[in-house]
Structures are given as structure tokens and as C-alpha cells.
C-alpha positions as CSV (number, residue, x, y, z in Angstrom):
1,M,0.0,0.0,0.0
2,D,3.0,2.3,0.5
3,L,3.8,2.1,-3.2
4,L,0.3,3.3,-4.2
5,S,0.2,6.1,-1.7
6,S,3.7,7.3,-2.7
7,I,2.7,7.8,-6.4
8,G,1.6,11.5,-6.7
9,L,-1.3,12.8,-8.7
10,P,0.6,13.7,-11.9
11,H,1.8,10.1,-12.1
12,W,-1.7,8.7,-11.6
13,L,-2.9,11.0,-14.4
14,M,-0.2,9.7,-16.8
15,I,-1.1,6.1,-15.9
16,A,-4.8,6.8,-16.5
17,G,-4.1,8.6,-19.8
18,A,-2.0,5.7,-21.0
19,A,-4.8,3.3,-20.1
20,L,-7.4,5.3,-21.9
21,I,-5.2,5.5,-25.0
22,A,-4.6,1.8,-25.0
23,M,-8.3,1.0,-24.6
24,G,-9.2,3.4,-27.4
25,S,-6.6,1.9,-29.7
26,L,-8.0,-1.6,-29.0
27,G,-11.5,-0.3,-29.6
28,L,-10.5,1.0,-33.0
29,V,-8.8,-2.2,-34.0
30,F,-11.8,-4.2,-32.8
31,R,-14.2,-1.9,-34.7
32,R,-12.2,-2.1,-38.0
33,S,-12.0,-5.9,-37.7
34,T,-15.7,-6.4,-37.2
35,Q,-16.5,-3.8,-40.0
36,A,-14.1,-5.6,-42.4
37,A,-15.7,-9.0,-41.6
38,S,-19.3,-7.6,-42.2
39,D,-18.3,-5.8,-45.5
40,P,-16.2,-8.1,-47.7
41,D,-16.2,-5.6,-50.6
42,P,-15.2,-2.2,-49.2
43,V,-14.8,-0.6,-52.6
44,P,-18.1,0.4,-54.2
45,T,-18.7,-1.0,-57.7
46,A,-19.2,2.5,-59.3
47,S,-15.7,3.6,-58.3
48,R,-13.9,0.6,-59.8
49,P,-12.2,1.3,-63.1
50,E,-13.7,-0.7,-65.9
51,A,-11.6,-2.6,-68.5
52,S,-12.6,-1.3,-71.9
53,K,-12.2,-3.7,-74.8
């Protein structure tokens, strides 16, 4: 318990900020992976270049 009480407020804020950034990054990765799984074709058909022959 002495270790926890010896850490000052600025250090707790840095630890909390790092934890929030880590959780936000994991949330973005998780969102992109679920979005990619639900949409197998991310490029709309109208924007694909057509091969003219």
C-alpha cells in the first residue's frame, strides 16, 4: 500500500491517460476488424475502373 500512496497525482494522471489511449486503440482495432468482416467488398462498384475492350 505504501507504493500506491507514494505515487503522486501527476503520475496517476499519466497512468490513467496511457490506459485510456490503450483502450481506445484496442476499440478502433476491434471496430475495424468487425467492420471488415461484415463488409467483404469495401470498394463500391461504381468507383472501380472498368476494363474497356
